[in-house]
N, C-alpha and C positions, 0 to 999 in steps of 0.2 A: 590756919594750918590744921585745925581739927577737922574741918570739912573735907580735907583732901583724902583722908583715910576712908571716909564714907563713899567717896566717888570710886576709889579703887575696889572696895567691897562690892559696890553695885556693878561695876564693869566686869569684875570677876564672876559674879553670879550670872550675869547675862551670858557671858562666854560659856559657862558650864551648862546653862539651859539650852543654848543653841547647839552645843556639841552633843548633848543628850538627844535632842530632837533628830539631828542628822544621823546619829548612830542607830536610833530606833527605826528610822525610815530605811536605812541601809539593811538592817536586820530583817525587816518585814519584806522588802523587795527581794532580798536574797533567799528567803524561805519560799516565796511564791515562785521564783525562778527554778529552784531545785525541785519543788513539787511538780512543776510542769514537766521537767525532765523525767521524773519518776513515773508519771502517768502517761507517758508516751505509748502509743499503740503500735509502734514499729515492731515487727517480728525480728528475730535474730538474723534471718536471711536478708531482710531489707537493710538492717544495720550493716551487715557484712558487705552488701553490694555498695552501699553509700561510702563505706570506708575504702573500698577498692577504687571506686570512681574518684575519690578525693586524693588518692595516692598514699593513703596512710599505711596500706599493706600492699605487698607485691603479688604477682600472679600465683606463685607457688603457695604462699600462705592462704590466699583466697581459695584456691582449689582444695587444699587440705581441710580448711575449716568448713567449706561448703559441703564437702564429702561427709565430714563428721556430723554436721547439722542434718543433712538429708538422711543419713543412716540412723541417727538417733530418733528422728521424727517417725521413721517407719517401724522402729522397734517397739514391742509392747511395753507398757509403763513399768511393769515389774522387772524387766530385764535390762533397763538402762544402767550402764556402769557409771560410777562416780569417778571422774578423772581428775579431781582436784587433789 
């Protein structure tokens, strides 16, 4: 009867270690995936075109945002308005 508790302690510690390894791997892979998204070299216009092609935005919003992007791209750096 005394050895039963040691078996449960061993099994519990194995479960904790395996869970820790799985969480560590998930965290590492999650960080590398988010880092890949951040370092994407897509321009705002390419992202807009992709979203329009995938149907995420409609033609009216596409035209409005495209117009904004193209007008802001041609404006001097000091004259850009912050629309946020």
